[in-house]
C-alpha positions in Angstrom: -21.7 185.7 49.8 -20.7 186.1 53.5 -20.2 182.4 54.0 -16.7 181.2 53.2 -17.7 177.5 53.3 -21.4 176.8 53.0 -22.8 173.6 54.3 -24.1 172.4 50.9 -25.8 169.2 52.0 -27.7 171.0 54.7 -28.7 173.8 52.4 -29.9 171.4 49.7 -31.7 169.4 52.4 -33.7 172.5 53.2 -34.7 172.9 49.5 -35.6 169.2 49.4 -37.8 169.5 52.5 -39.8 172.4 50.9 -40.3 170.3 47.7 -42.4 172.5 45.6 -43.8 176.0 46.1 -46.3 178.2 44.3 -44.5 180.9 42.2 -45.6 183.7 44.5 -44.2 182.0 47.6 -41.0 181.1 45.8 -40.5 184.8 44.7 -41.2 186.0 48.3 -38.5 183.8 49.8 -35.9 184.8 47.2 -36.7 188.5 47.4 -35.8 188.3 51.1 -32.2 187.5 50.1 -32.2 190.6 47.8 -32.8 189.0 44.5 -34.9 191.1 42.1 -38.0 189.7 40.4 -36.2 189.8 37.1 -33.4 187.6 38.6 -36.0 185.2 40.0 -37.9 184.9 36.7 -34.7 184.2 34.9 -33.8 181.5 37.5 -37.2 179.8 37.1 -37.1 180.0 33.3 -33.6 178.8 32.7 -33.6 176.1 35.3 -36.8 174.5 34.0 -38.1 174.3 37.5 -41.6 175.6 36.8 -44.5 173.3 36.0 -48.2 173.8 36.4 -47.7 177.0 38.4 -45.3 175.2 40.9 -41.6 175.6 41.3 -39.4 172.6 42.0 -37.1 173.9 44.7 -34.5 171.1 44.3 -34.3 171.7 40.5 -33.9 175.4 41.2 -31.1 174.8 43.7 -29.2 172.5 41.3 -29.3 175.2 38.7 -28.1 177.8 41.1 -25.1 175.6 42.2 -23.9 174.1 38.9 -20.2 174.2 39.8 -20.5 171.8 42.8 -18.2 168.8 42.2 -19.5 165.3 41.9 -18.5 164.4 45.5 -20.6 167.2 46.9 -23.5 166.2 44.7 -23.3 162.7 46.1 -23.4 164.3 49.6 -26.5 166.2 48.5 -28.3 163.0 47.6 -27.3 161.3 50.9 -28.3 164.4 52.9 -31.7 164.6 51.2 -32.4 161.1 52.3 -31.4 161.6 55.9 -35.0 162.4 56.7 -34.5 165.3 59.2 -36.5 167.6 57.0 -39.8 169.1 58.2 -42.7 168.6 58.4 -42.1 164.9 59.1 -38.9 163.1 59.8 -38.7 160.4 57.2 -36.7 157.2 57.8 -33.8 156.3 55.6 -34.9 154.4 52.6 -32.2 153.4 50.2 -32.3 155.3 46.9 -31.0 154.3 43.5 -27.7 156.0 42.5 -25.0 155.6 40.0 -23.5 152.1 39.7 -19.9 151.7 40.7 -16.9 149.5 40.0 -15.6 146.8 40.1 -18.9 144.9 39.7 -20.6 147.6 37.7 -24.0 146.5 39.1 -23.9 147.4 42.8 -24.9 150.9 43.6 -22.7 152.9 46.0 -25.4 153.6 48.5 -26.5 149.9 48.5 -22.9 148.7 49.1 -22.6 151.1 52.1 -26.1 150.5 53.4 -25.9 146.7 53.4 -22.1 146.1 53.7 -21.8 144.6 50.2 -18.1 144.0 49.4 -18.0 144.0 45.6 -14.8 142.0 45.5 -16.5 139.3 47.5 -19.5 138.9 45.1 -17.8 139.1 41.7 -18.4 136.0 39.6 -21.5 134.8 41.5 -24.7 133.8 39.6 -27.8 135.7 40.7 -29.1 132.9 42.9 -25.7 132.6 44.5 -25.5 136.3 44.9 -28.9 136.4 46.6 -27.7 133.8 49.1 -24.6 135.7 49.8 -26.6 138.9 50.4 -29.5 137.5 52.3 -28.2 134.5 54.2 -29.6 131.0 54.6 -33.3 131.9 55.0 -35.8 130.0 57.0 -39.2 128.3 56.8 -42.4 130.4 57.2 -45.5 128.1 57.0 -48.1 130.9 57.3 -48.2 132.6 53.9 -49.5 135.9 55.2 -46.3 136.2 57.3 -44.2 136.2 54.1 -44.1 140.0 53.5 -40.9 141.3 52.0 -38.8 144.1 53.5 -37.6 147.1 51.5 -33.9 146.1 52.0 -34.7 142.7 50.6 -36.2 144.3 47.5 -32.8 146.1 47.1 -31.2 142.6 47.0 -33.6 141.7 44.2 -32.5 144.8 42.3 -28.8 143.9 42.7 -29.5 140.4 41.4 -31.4 141.8 38.4 -28.5 144.1 37.5 -26.1 141.1 37.9 -28.2 138.9 35.7 -28.6 141.4 32.9 -25.0 142.7 32.8 -23.0 139.6 33.7 -25.2 136.7 32.5 -27.1 138.2 29.6 -30.6 137.6 30.8 -33.2 137.4 27.9 -37.0 137.2 27.7 -39.0 134.2 26.4 -38.4 135.3 22.8 -34.6 135.6 23.3 -34.5 139.4 23.4 -31.9 140.8 25.7 -33.2 142.4 28.9 -32.0 145.5 30.7 -32.3 146.1 34.4 -34.9 148.8 33.8 -37.3 146.5 31.9 -37.2 143.3 33.9 -40.7 142.6 35.2 -42.1 139.9 37.5 -42.9 137.6 34.6 -39.2 137.6 33.7 -38.0 137.5 37.3 -40.0 134.5 38.4 -38.5 132.5 35.5 -35.0 133.9 35.8 -34.5 134.2 39.6 -37.4 133.2 41.8 -37.8 129.7 40.6 -34.1 128.9 40.0 -33.3 130.2 43.5 -36.0 128.3 45.2 -35.8 125.1 43.2 -33.8 123.0 45.7 -36.2 123.8 48.6 -39.4 124.4 46.5 -40.3 127.3 48.9 -41.4 130.9 48.6 -38.9 133.5 47.6 -39.3 135.4 50.9 -38.2 132.2 52.8 -34.8 132.4 51.1 -34.2 135.8 52.7 -36.0 136.0 56.0 -34.7 135.0 59.4 -38.3 134.4 60.7 -41.9 135.4 60.1 -42.4 138.8 58.4 -46.0 139.7 59.0 -47.8 141.7 56.4 -48.0 145.5 57.2 -49.0 146.6 53.7 -50.6 144.6 50.9 -49.4 145.5 47.4 -51.7 145.3 44.4 -50.0 145.4 41.1 -49.6 144.0 37.6 -46.7 141.6 37.0 -45.8 143.4 33.8 -44.6 146.5 35.8 -40.8 146.8 35.7 -39.4 145.7 39.1 -37.3 148.9 39.4 -40.4 151.1 39.1 -42.3 148.8 41.5 -39.5 149.2 44.1 -39.4 153.0 43.5 -43.1 153.2 44.4 -42.7 151.3 47.6 -39.6 153.4 48.6 -41.6 156.5 48.1 -44.6 155.1 49.9 -42.4 154.3 53.0 -41.1 157.9 52.9 -44.5 159.5 52.5 -46.1 157.4 55.3 -43.0 157.9 57.5 -42.8 154.1 58.1 -40.1 152.9 60.5 -38.2 149.7 59.8 -40.7 147.5 61.6 -43.5 148.8 59.3 -41.8 148.4 56.0 -43.1 144.9 55.3 -45.0 144.7 52.0 -46.8 141.5 51.0 -46.2 140.8 47.3 -47.8 137.7 45.8 -44.8 136.7 43.6 -42.5 136.7 46.5 -44.9 135.4 49.2 -46.7 132.6 47.4 -44.7 129.4 46.8 -44.3 129.5 43.0 -44.0 125.7 43.1 -47.5 125.4 44.6 -49.4 128.5 43.6 -52.8 126.8 43.3 -52.4 125.4 46.8 -51.6 128.9 48.2 -54.5 130.6 46.5 -57.2 127.9 46.7 -60.6 127.9 45.1 -62.4 130.7 47.0 -60.9 134.2 46.9 -62.2 134.9 50.4 -59.9 132.3 51.8 -57.0 132.9 49.4 -53.5 133.9 50.5 -54.2 137.4 49.1 -57.3 137.8 51.3 -55.5 136.5 54.4 -52.7 138.9 54.0 -55.1 141.8 53.6 -56.7 140.9 56.9 -53.4 141.6 58.6 -52.5 144.7 56.6 -52.9 148.3 57.6 -53.8 149.1 54.0 -53.2 148.4 50.3 -50.7 150.1 48.0 -52.0 149.9 44.5 -49.2 150.4 42.0 -50.3 151.7 38.6 -48.4 151.2 35.4 -48.2 153.8 32.5 -51.4 152.4 30.9 -53.3 151.6 34.0 -53.2 148.0 32.7 -53.3 146.7 36.3 -57.0 147.6 36.6 -57.8 145.4 33.6 -56.4 142.4 35.6 -59.1 140.5 37.5 -56.9 139.8 40.6 -56.1 143.5 40.9 -59.8 144.3 40.6 -60.5 141.8 43.4 -57.8 143.4 45.6 -59.3 146.8 45.0 -62.8 145.4 45.8 -61.5 144.0 49.2 -59.5 147.1 50.0 -62.2 149.7 49.3 -65.5 147.9 50.1 -65.1 144.6 51.9 -62.5 145.8 54.5 -64.6 148.9 55.3 -67.8 146.7 55.7 -66.1 144.5 58.3 -64.3 147.3 60.1 -65.0 147.5 63.9 -66.1 150.8 65.4 -63.1 152.7 66.7 -60.6 150.6 64.8 -58.0 152.1 62.4 -59.4 152.8 59.0 -58.1 150.5 56.2 -56.1 152.6 53.8 -55.9 152.5 50.0 -52.9 154.4 48.5 -52.2 154.6 44.8 -48.6 155.1 43.5 -46.9 155.3 40.1 -43.4 155.8 38.7 -44.6 156.7 35.3 -44.0 160.5 35.3 -40.9 161.2 33.1 -40.5 164.6 34.6 -40.3 163.4 38.2 -37.2 162.3 40.1 -39.2 159.9 42.2 -42.4 158.0 42.3 -45.6 159.8 43.3 -48.6 158.7 45.3 -52.2 159.5 45.9 -52.6 158.8 49.6 -55.8 157.9 51.4 -56.1 161.1 53.5 -53.2 163.1 54.8 -49.8 161.4 54.9 -47.1 161.9 57.5 -44.9 163.8 55.0 -47.7 166.4 54.7 -47.1 167.3 58.3 -49.6 168.9 60.7 -51.2 172.3 61.1 -53.0 174.6 58.6 -50.7 173.9 55.7 -51.0 170.1 55.5 -53.7 170.2 52.9 -51.6 172.5 50.7 -48.6 170.1 51.1 -50.8 167.2 50.1 -51.9 169.0 47.0 -48.3 169.9 46.1 -47.2 166.3 46.5 -50.1 164.7 44.6 -50.1 167.3 41.8 -47.3 165.4 40.0 -49.4 162.3 39.6 -49.8 162.1 35.8 -53.2 163.6 34.8 -53.3 161.4 31.6 -53.0 158.3 33.8 -56.0 159.5 35.9 -58.0 160.0 32.7 -57.3 156.4 31.7 -58.3 155.1 35.1 -61.7 156.9 34.9 -62.6 154.8 31.9 -61.9 151.4 33.6 -64.7 148.9 33.8 -64.5 146.0 36.3 -66.6 143.7 34.2 -64.1 143.9 31.3 -61.2 142.6 33.5 -59.4 139.5 32.4 -57.1 136.8 33.8 -54.5 134.3 32.6 -57.0 131.6 33.7 -60.7 131.8 32.8 -61.5 130.0 36.1 -60.0 132.9 38.0 -62.0 135.5 36.1 -65.3 133.6 36.8 -64.4 133.1 40.5 -63.6 136.7 41.2 -66.4 138.4 39.2 -68.9 136.0 40.9 -67.4 136.9 44.3 -67.9 140.6 43.6 -71.4 140.0 42.4 -72.2 137.9 45.5 -73.0 134.7 43.5 -72.6 131.5 45.5 -71.6 129.3 42.6 -68.1 130.7 41.8 -67.7 128.5 38.8 -70.8 129.8 37.0 -70.5 132.0 34.0 -70.5 135.6 35.5 -73.0 138.2 34.6 -72.0 140.8 32.0 -73.4 143.5 34.2 -74.2 143.7 37.9 -74.8 146.4 40.6 -71.7 145.0 42.4 -69.6 145.8 39.4 -71.1 149.3 39.2 -70.4 150.0 42.8 -66.7 149.0 42.5 -66.4 151.0 39.3 -67.8 154.0 41.2 -65.4 153.6 44.1 -62.3 153.2 41.9 -63.2 156.1 39.7 -64.0 158.2 42.7 -60.6 157.8 44.2 -58.9 159.1 41.1 -61.5 161.9 40.7 -60.9 163.1 44.3 -57.2 163.2 43.7 -57.4 165.1 40.4 -60.4 167.5 40.8 -58.2 170.5 41.7 -55.9 169.9 38.8 -58.8 169.3 36.4 -60.2 172.7 37.5 -56.9 174.4 36.9 -56.7 172.9 33.4 -60.2 174.2 32.5 -61.3 170.7 31.3 -64.9 169.5 31.3 -65.5 168.5 34.9 -68.6 166.4 34.1 -66.7 163.0 34.2 -64.8 164.0 37.4 -67.9 165.2 39.1 -70.0 162.2 38.2 -67.2 159.9 39.5 -66.9 161.9 42.7 -70.7 161.8 43.5 -70.7 158.0 43.4 -67.4 157.4 45.1 -68.6 156.3 48.6 -65.7 158.4 50.0 -65.9 159.2 53.7 -63.0 161.6 53.7 -62.3 164.3 51.1 -59.5 167.0 51.2 -59.4 169.4 48.3 -57.0 172.4 48.3 -57.3 174.7 45.3 -54.1 176.6 44.6 -51.6 177.2 41.8 -53.4 178.1 38.6 -56.8 177.8 40.4 -56.1 181.1 42.1 -56.8 182.8 38.8 -58.8 180.2 36.9 -61.3 178.6 39.4 -64.8 180.0 38.8 -68.1 179.8 40.6 -69.5 177.3 38.1 -66.7 174.8 39.0 -67.6 175.1 42.7 -71.3 174.7 42.0 -70.5 171.5 40.1 -68.3 170.3 43.0 -70.8 171.1 45.6 -73.7 169.4 43.9 -71.6 166.2 43.4 -70.1 165.8 46.9 -70.7 162.2 48.0 -73.3 161.8 50.7 -71.2 159.3 52.5 -68.7 162.0 53.7 -67.8 162.2 57.3 -64.8 164.6 57.1 -64.6 167.4 54.5 -61.9 170.0 53.9 -62.2 172.5 51.1 -59.6 175.2 50.7 -60.4 178.1 48.3 -58.3 180.8 49.9 -56.8 183.1 47.3 -59.2 182.0 44.5 -60.0 185.5 43.2 -63.0 184.8 40.9 -65.3 183.2 43.5 -68.3 185.0 44.8 -71.4 184.5 46.9 -72.6 182.0 44.3 -69.9 179.5 45.6 -70.8 180.1 49.3 -74.5 179.5 48.6 -73.8 176.3 46.6 -71.7 174.9 49.5 -74.4 175.8 52.0 -77.0 173.9 49.8 -74.6 170.9 49.6 -74.5 170.7 53.4 -78.2 169.8 53.4 -77.4 166.6 51.7 -74.3 165.6 53.7 -76.3 164.0 56.6 -73.3 162.1 58.0 -70.8 164.9 58.1 -68.9 165.1 61.4 -66.1 167.4 60.5 -66.0 170.4 58.2 -63.2 172.9 57.4 -63.9 175.6 54.8 -61.5 178.3 53.7 -62.9 181.1 51.6 -60.5 183.8 52.6 -58.3 186.4 50.9 -59.4 186.0 47.3 -63.1 185.1 47.2 -65.5 188.1 47.2 -68.0 186.9 49.9 -70.6 189.3 51.3 -73.4 189.1 53.8 -75.6 187.4 51.3 -73.2 184.6 50.6 -72.5 184.0 54.3 -76.2 184.0 55.1 -76.9 181.4 52.4 -74.1 179.2 53.7 -75.3 179.6 57.3 -78.8 178.2 56.3 -77.2 175.0 55.0 -74.9 174.8 58.1 -77.9 174.8 60.4 -79.2 171.6 58.7 -76.2 169.7 60.1 -77.5 170.0 63.7 -77.7 166.2 64.1 -74.2 165.4 62.9 -71.6 168.2 62.9 -69.1 168.0 65.8 -66.0 169.9 64.5 -66.1 173.1 62.5 -63.5 175.5 61.1 -64.4 178.5 58.9 -62.2 181.2 57.4 -63.9 184.0 55.6 -61.3 186.7 56.3 -60.2 189.2 53.7 -56.7 190.8 53.6 -56.0 194.6 53.9 -59.2 195.6 55.5 -61.3 194.6 52.5 -63.8 192.6 54.5 -67.3 192.8 52.9 -69.0 190.9 55.7 -70.8 193.1 58.2 -72.4 192.4 61.6 -75.6 191.3 59.6 -73.7 188.4 58.1 -72.2 187.5 61.4 -75.7 187.4 63.0 -76.8 185.0 60.2 -73.9 182.7 60.9 -74.5 182.9 64.7 -78.1 181.8 64.2 -76.9 178.9 62.1 -74.3 177.9 64.7 -76.9 177.8 67.5 -78.6 174.8 65.8 -75.4 172.8 66.1 -75.9 171.2 69.5 -73.4 168.4 68.9 -70.6 170.9 68.1 -67.6 170.2 70.3 -64.9 172.3 68.7 -65.0 175.4 66.5 -62.6 177.8 64.9 -63.8 180.9 63.1 -61.7 183.5 61.3 -64.2 186.3 60.8 -64.9 189.6 62.5 -63.6 188.6 66.0 -65.4 191.6 67.6 -68.9 190.3 66.6 -71.0 190.1 69.7 -73.5 187.8 67.9 -70.9 185.2 67.2 -69.4 185.3 70.7 -72.9 185.0 72.2 -73.8 182.0 70.0 -70.6 180.2 70.9 -71.2 180.9 74.6 -74.6 179.3 74.3 -73.1 176.2 72.9 -70.5 176.1 75.7 -67.7 176.6 73.3 -65.0 178.8 74.9 -62.4 178.4 72.2 -61.6 181.9 71.0 -62.1 182.9 67.4 -59.0 183.6 65.5 -58.2 187.3 64.9 -58.6 188.7 61.5 -55.0 189.2 60.4 
């Protein structure tokens, strides 16, 4: 109340930077500005900002400030996209906003971002409009250098709105199309081929000024609406904090010459334009539609196979790991697309809270969609051409005759099914635990996933609902391929020594584990017995573990671990001769632990028990 003229955009930007908070954290912040708990509960209830134990801070802010005029709200949107919000400064990516006059199909932010003068483009057909926006284009003979930029995708959206509103675009059955339902099947017939007809070139060559090498490969189904597809890539660029030189996405419909598709693809998937583009890419973005129909298409299956198995097999030691991110725009309650990223993304920041931020971000991925993905079978995939289905299934099975009738079952199919299901299981295990669903399917998928990195942070409803049995199931199904493991159970009040013992037993199987971070602080009731059982398993990783962080602290002086437990842990640590870095939050005065670390030559001080 003391501010005469608040900086509304800056204030809303802070809320947008926070994103979502657990209810307790949200209450703590607002109590600091002298709101009562009753006021806060009313705010959360009436704003509709609460879902799955998390509070949407932007939704809460918009409810608090309902009287702000339309101009200020527009400033809010622009400010939220400036990207100076912690933990990562995200580059500007154009966002969809309300359409404006006089054309009725150019968005305000697009007109400003790209200098589109609406009076100069009125009356143009979509192909003419594209040329006006993008220029004369060029020739790019190498197909893998025909990635599309995000701003060029905005040109496509503008053309779609123009075609639907001004020229009455219809589908093959004569039904009127809206800009929100135009997919690539429609777009190739209505824009791509008409615009490229005179040159018989790829669509990207109409817009580019020179080669645009592939930075990210996009795997998707053509039936996905183009607006949803673009929203996913916009969000991906934000989450990964991609600068303008890295926002090049290889999309088959735009990169392949639609007048010579068979020539671009060829007869062997390993030499196809798809495969060549993936060899240049940093990773794949898999865009999932509302029914996960993309994973029933054989080309999407092949792209998943290459992304998750073949790329990893040919990766050189020390090279950057090929990434596989999964995005969707099918959550009706979300303002923006949501993604499951391969590991920590730039938007998750750094430091001890990055795992929590990752969980908050991925929590919005529709759980129903994950359930559908867990039932997908590679061998049931189909294609528009039977020859493509045979070629790809035989490639996955390692059959030399790509034209032969493919096997109905094969270990290669099973392996790819396991990998795909495992990605979704890893992203949803925490949420499944909070929903108290049967974890058998998720656990089975996780155990066969071939994952090398796993980050699970249990918060929200898990603080009250996660039980030892769920941790036992998780521990017994951790994939043996793991190199890097983070498990955050801090605040989970129902966990006991049973969980600690199960995790220690699991370590005996994880023979390749290099890095481990385990948090069993604040809530779990761990005693000397649990720590001793865990330490026995820890000792078994003498030939692999190089980095270790453990947190067994309890708040308020309620520590149930004595020097006896510390001695057991110290004895376990002394076996870890490869250990190069350690961080332990537990009884900092323990002589046994200090002595053990000194023996290993590790002088990094243990964290104090706060």
